[in-house]
N, C-alpha and C positions, 0 to 999 in steps of 0.2 A: 269397359271391355278389357280383356287381357291382351296386351300388345307385346310382341317380341321384337327387339332391335338387334339385327344381326351384323351391323357394320358400325365402324367408328363414326359417331356423330358428335356435334358440338354438345357439351354436357347439359345445356339448357333444355334439350328435348325432353329429358326425364321429368324435370320440374313442370314444364308446360303441360305435359300429358297427365301427370298426377294431379295437377291443379283442376283438371276436368274430370277427375274421379276414376281415371283408368289405372289398372294394375299393370305396371311396366316391368318387363324383364330386359335389362340391358346386357346383351351378351355379344359384344363386338368380335370376340375371338372364337365364336362357335363355328364348328366345321359343318360342311354340307351334310354329312351323315348324322350329326347331332341334330341339325335342323329337321331332317326327315323324321327323326325319332320324337322330337318335342313339339312339332308344329301343330299337332292335332289339338293341343290345349288352347290355342290362341285364335282370337278373332281379328287381330290386326298384326301386320308385319311391316316393319320399316327397314328399308334396304338402301344400299348404294349400288355397287356393281360387282362386288366380290363373287357372289353366288348367282349363277343363272337360275331364273325362276321358270323352269321347264315343267312339262307335264309329270315327269317322273318324280319330281319333288312335290309339286302342288297337289298331287293325288293323296298325299298324306295330310293335307290341310282340311280336315273334315268340317270345321266350323268357321273357316276364314271368311271375313266380311270385306276386308280391304287390304291392299298393298300400297304403301306410301314410298315412293322412290325419291330419295334425296338427290335430285338432279333432273336433267331433262330427257336423256336418252332412254328409250323403252325397248331397244332392240334385243335385250337379254331376257325379256319377259314374254311368256306364251299368252299373247293377248286373246287368242281364240279360246283357250281354256278358261281364262277369266270371264269371258263373255258367256260361255256355256254354263258356268257355275254362279253367274251373277255376283262375281267378286268385283268390288269397285277398285279403281286404280287412280291414285293421285300422284302427280309429279310436281316438281318445284322449279320449273323453268323461270318463274317470276323471281325466285330467290337469287339466281345467279346470272340473269340476263345482263345486268349492268356490268358485272365483272367481265363477262365475255365481250361485251361491246368495247369496253375500255382496252382490253387486252388486244383485240383485233386492230384497233386504231393505233395502239402503241407499237405493235409489231410492224404495221405498215409504215409508220413514221421512222422507225428504226431502219427498215429496209431502204426507204427512200433516201435516207441521210447517212447510210453506211455506218451507223452507230457502233455496231459490233466490230467491224473491221477497223474502224478508226480508233476505237478504244484499245484493241489488241495492238495496233501499230504504235500508238503513243506510249503504251506501257513498255514497248521494246525500244523506245528512243527513235522511232520513225516519225518524221513530221511531213506527211504527204498531203498537202492541201488539195492539189489538183486531182489526185487519185481518189479523193473522197468527196468530190463535188456531188451534191445531191440534187434531188428533184423536189419541186413544190407540189403539194396536194391541190392547192388552189387552181381552179380551171380544169381539173380533171373530171372525167365522168366515171362515177363509181356504180357498178352494178351489184345488186344484192339478190342472191338466189335463195328464196325461202323467206317469207315475210311473216314469221311468227314472232314469238317473244324476243329471240335473239336478233333476228333481222331488223325488227322495229327499233330495238335499243341501239343497234349499230347505226342505223339511219339517223336517229336522234343526235348521236354524238358527232355525226358528220356535218350537221347543218351550219356550224360556225366556220367551216373551212372553205366556203366559196366554191363548192363542187356541185355538179349536177348529179342527182341521185335517181337511179333507175331501179325499180324493184319488180322482180318476177316471182310469182308463186302460182304453180300449176293448179292449186286447189282453192284459190281465193280470187274474188273479183271485187271491184269497186272499193278498193282500199287506198287508192291514190289520194293525195292532198295537193295543196298548192306548192308544197316543198318536196314531195315524193311523187315521182312519175311512175305510175303503174304501166308496165310494158309487157309485150309478148316476148318469148324467148329469142326470136329472130332479131328484134330490135336491140335487146340487151347485147347479143353477140356482135351486132353491127357497130355499137357505139362505146362499149365499155373500155376504159383504160385500166380499171381495177375490177376484179370480181371477188366478192366475198361470199363464201358458201355457208348457208345456215339451214341445212336440211337434215332431217333424221335419217338414220340408216334403215333402209327398207330393201326389199328385193329390187325395187325400181331404182333406187339410188346407188346400190352397191356396184362399184365399177362403172358408174355412169359416165365419168370423164375418160373416154378413150382418146387416143391420139387423133383419131378422125374427128371427133367432136371438137377438140381444141383447135384443130386446123380450120374449122369452119368459122372461127372468130375473125372479124374483119381486120383487126390490127393486133400487134403484140400487146400483152397486158400483164399486170401483176396479179397474182392469185393469193387469196387469204383463205385458209381452211382452219376454222376453229370448231367444226362440226363433227365429222367422223372421217377417220383416215381411209376407210375402206372405199370411199367414193372415188378415189384416184390412187393408182398404184405408184410405187417408186419408179418403175420402169417408164410409165407414161410421163411422170414428172421430168425424168431425165431426158426423154425424147423431146418433150416440148421445150425444155430449157436449151438443149443442143440446137434445135431448129430455130430458136429465137421467137417461138410462139409465146412463151412465157418470158417476161423480162426479169422475173424474180418471184419468190414465193415465201409466204409466212405460214409455217406449219406448226400448229399446236397439237395436231393429231397425226398419227401415222397409220399406214396400211396394216402394219403389225407392230404393236407397242411392247412386245416381249422380245427383246433383243436376242435372248438365248434360244428363241424358237424360230428365228429367221430361217427360211429356206436358203439354199445356196444362192439362188437368183436374188432374193430379197437382200441378202447380205452384201452381194456385189453392188446392187443398185443403190442401196442405202449409203454405202461408202462413197459412191460417186456424188450423191446428194450432199453428204456431209463435207465434202471438199469444195463445195461451191460457196463463194462469198456472197452470192445474191440469193441465198436461202437462209431464213431466220427460223430457228427451231425453239420450241418450248415443250415441256413434258406433260401435255394434256392438263394444263393448269389454268386455262383461260377463265373458267368459271369458279376457280378455287381460291378465293381471297378470304382474309380474316372476316370481312363483313358478310360475304355470301355464306360462309360456313354457318353463321348464326341465323341469317335471314331465311335460309332454306327451312330451318326448323319452324319458324313462325308461319311460313307459307303452308307447310304440311299440316300443322296443327289447326290452322284456320280452315283448311279444306275438310279435315276430319270433323271438326265441329259443325260445319255447314251441312255435311252429308248426313250426320247422325243427330241433327236437331238441337245443337247447342250453340247456335249463333249468339245468343244473348249472354253467354258466360264471359 
C-alpha cells in the first residue's frame, strides 16, 4: 500500500513499513491543505495530533483503507465518517501505556513529598524540613477512573506500594482481580484518597468533573490527570482546591494547552493554579518517552500487518 506519514515519528517507522513492502511517503511538515491535495493517492495515513481528521479533509481520501494514530486519543478523528467508509482505525495505546503509568506515579510521589517546592527552596539556600514534611502512599486508597490500557498499567505500578486499588469503568465489567477491586462509581467516591483519571475525551467526559461532582466525594483527595485536560476546567480545579475538596493535583494535561489562546477567564484561573505549591504540572508528556516513541511504531506496524494479512512477516 501507499502510506502517507503526516507527523513527526521515530525514524524506524519508515523501515518497518518498507520491510513489509509498503510505499512510504514521510512528510512530517506537510500542511493541512497539502494533505487534502495529496491524500487521494494513499491507502494508509499515519498521524499524531497535528491535523484534525474531520469530514472536510477525509472526503478527499478516495482510496483510504486505514488511519494509524501514534498515540491513544481519538477525539480529533471523525469516527462516524470512518465507519461510513469502512476505513479501519488503529491506535497505539499499548505503546505508551507504561510511560503514562510511570509518569502518573512519579507525579503523585513528587506531590506527596513536595519534591518541586523542596528542590526550589534548597537551590535558594532555604532548608525547611518541617515545611516539606510529606505523605506516604502506603495505606492509601487509590481510585482509578477508566480501566483500559492506561488504567491497567497504572494499577500494575501501584501494587508494590501497599495501597488498596479501586477501579471503575462504566463500560467494562468483571475485570477485578485479587489485587484490583472493581467498584461502582459511588464506592470509589466514598473511599478514594487519590483519584487517577484514565478516560478518553468524549461528549460524555468533556467537563465531567464539575464542582458539584467533586463535592460528592466523601473525603478530600489528590487528583491525577494524565488523560485529557478538558474533563475538568481550571475554574473547577481552583474552586475544589480552595474548598479543600482537592488536597493537590498532578496535571499533565490542561483544559487549554495553547497558552496564547486562553480566554480571559482561563488566563486568570490558570495563573491561580500556577501559583499553588500543591499542583504539579508537566506539558502533556506522560506518554512521551524515548522508549514509547519507538514502541508506538512497533505497535502500529503490528496492527497494520494483522489487519491486512501479513502476520507471518
